[in-house]
C-alpha positions as CSV (number, residue, x, y, z in Angstrom):
1,X,-72.2,-163.8,95.0
2,X,-70.2,-160.6,94.6
3,X,-71.4,-157.2,95.6
4,X,-69.8,-155.4,92.6
5,X,-72.8,-155.7,90.2
6,X,-75.1,-154.5,93.0
7,X,-73.0,-151.6,93.9
8,X,-72.7,-150.6,90.2
9,X,-76.4,-150.9,89.7
10,X,-77.1,-148.9,92.9
11,X,-74.6,-146.2,91.8
12,X,-76.2,-146.0,88.4
13,X,-79.6,-145.7,90.0
14,X,-78.5,-142.9,92.3
15,X,-76.8,-141.0,89.5
16,X,-79.8,-141.1,87.2
17,X,-82.3,-140.6,90.0
18,X,-80.5,-137.4,91.0
19,X,-80.3,-136.2,87.4
20,X,-84.1,-136.9,86.9
21,X,-85.0,-135.1,90.2
22,X,-82.7,-132.2,89.5
23,X,-84.2,-131.6,86.1
24,X,-87.8,-132.2,87.4
25,X,-87.4,-129.8,90.3
26,X,-85.5,-127.2,88.3
27,X,-88.3,-126.8,85.8
28,X,-90.8,-125.5,88.4
29,X,-91.6,-121.9,87.7
30,X,-92.0,-119.6,90.6
31,X,-95.4,-118.0,91.3
32,X,-95.6,-114.2,91.7
33,X,-98.8,-112.8,93.3
34,X,-99.6,-109.3,92.0
35,X,-101.4,-106.7,94.2
36,X,-103.6,-108.2,96.8
37,X,-104.1,-111.5,95.0
38,X,-102.3,-113.6,97.6
39,X,-104.4,-112.0,100.4
40,X,-107.6,-112.7,98.4
41,X,-106.5,-116.3,97.9
42,X,-106.0,-116.7,101.6
43,X,-109.7,-115.7,102.2
44,X,-110.9,-118.7,100.1
45,X,-112.4,-121.6,102.2
46,X,-109.8,-124.2,103.0
47,X,-110.9,-126.7,100.3
48,X,-111.0,-124.1,97.6
49,X,-107.7,-122.7,98.7
50,X,-106.1,-126.2,98.6
51,X,-107.5,-126.9,95.2
52,X,-106.3,-123.6,93.8
53,X,-102.8,-124.3,95.2
54,X,-102.8,-127.8,93.7
55,X,-103.9,-126.4,90.3
56,X,-101.2,-123.7,90.5
57,X,-98.6,-126.4,91.2
58,X,-99.7,-128.1,88.0
59,X,-99.1,-124.9,86.1
60,X,-95.7,-124.4,87.7
61,X,-94.7,-127.9,86.4
62,X,-95.8,-127.0,82.9
63,X,-99.2,-128.8,82.9
64,X,-102.7,-127.4,82.5
65,X,-105.0,-127.0,85.4
66,X,-108.0,-129.5,85.5
67,X,-110.6,-126.8,85.0
68,X,-109.6,-123.6,83.2
69,X,-110.5,-121.2,80.4
70,X,-108.8,-118.4,78.5
71,X,-109.6,-114.8,79.6
72,X,-108.9,-112.9,76.4
73,X,-110.9,-110.0,77.7
74,X,-108.0,-109.4,80.2
75,X,-105.1,-110.1,77.9
76,X,-103.3,-112.4,75.6
77,X,-102.3,-115.7,77.3
78,X,-104.3,-115.0,80.5
79,X,-106.1,-118.0,81.9
80,X,-108.5,-118.6,84.7
81,X,-108.5,-121.5,87.1
82,X,-112.0,-122.5,88.2
83,X,-112.7,-124.1,91.5
84,X,-115.9,-124.9,93.4
85,X,-116.8,-126.0,96.8
86,X,-119.9,-125.8,99.1
87,X,-119.2,-122.1,99.8
88,X,-119.3,-121.2,96.1
89,X,-117.3,-120.6,93.0
90,X,-113.7,-119.3,93.1
91,X,-111.3,-118.0,90.4
92,X,-107.6,-117.5,90.1
93,X,-106.6,-115.4,87.1
94,X,-103.0,-115.9,86.0
95,X,-100.5,-115.5,83.2
96,X,-98.0,-118.3,82.6
97,X,-96.6,-117.5,79.1
98,X,-93.7,-115.5,80.4
99,X,-90.4,-117.4,80.9
100,X,-89.5,-116.2,84.4
101,X,-92.6,-116.8,86.5
102,X,-96.3,-117.5,86.7
103,X,-98.1,-114.3,87.6
104,X,-101.3,-114.4,89.5
105,X,-103.2,-111.3,88.5
106,X,-106.3,-111.7,90.7
107,X,-108.2,-114.1,92.9
108,X,-111.9,-113.8,93.8
109,X,-115.1,-115.5,94.6
110,X,-117.6,-115.4,91.7
111,X,-121.0,-114.3,92.8
112,X,-122.9,-114.4,89.4
113,X,-122.8,-116.4,86.2
114,X,-120.7,-113.7,84.4
115,X,-117.4,-112.4,85.8
116,X,-118.0,-108.9,87.2
117,X,-116.5,-105.9,85.3
118,X,-114.8,-104.8,88.5
119,X,-112.8,-108.1,88.6
120,X,-112.0,-107.9,84.9
121,X,-110.8,-104.3,85.1
122,X,-108.6,-105.1,88.1
123,X,-107.0,-108.1,86.4
124,X,-106.6,-106.1,83.1
125,X,-104.9,-103.3,84.9
126,X,-102.4,-105.7,86.6
127,X,-101.8,-107.4,83.2
128,X,-101.0,-104.1,81.5
129,X,-98.8,-102.9,84.4
130,X,-96.9,-106.3,84.2
131,X,-96.5,-106.0,80.4
132,X,-95.1,-102.4,80.8
133,X,-92.7,-103.7,83.5
134,X,-91.5,-106.5,81.3
135,X,-90.7,-104.2,78.4
136,X,-88.4,-102.0,80.5
């Protein structure tokens, strides 16, 4: 038995594995947290924070989160990740339609069935500020 076919196959495997991993890793969009959204996310209970991070990772890789909805009251293309745990219901409001990054506009714990106007106003302001910045 000669080693040449094994070496060739292994070289081929390494070359294409590297290419696949490079392309896969290079398509991950960075996440930008606006305002105090990162600090707010850090106040989530551990399980809700981990779930939110996992869902944001899906978005970074071009997939949809498991539980989300459009937030058209905030702006075009804005979505909300919905997570729940024993401590309550938590939301991550983000914009992923821009090419350069995923922008987390706001993170909060939901206290009522309907999203509070205070949370909507804050996310809307950050969205508008981001759109102005993008146009410059």
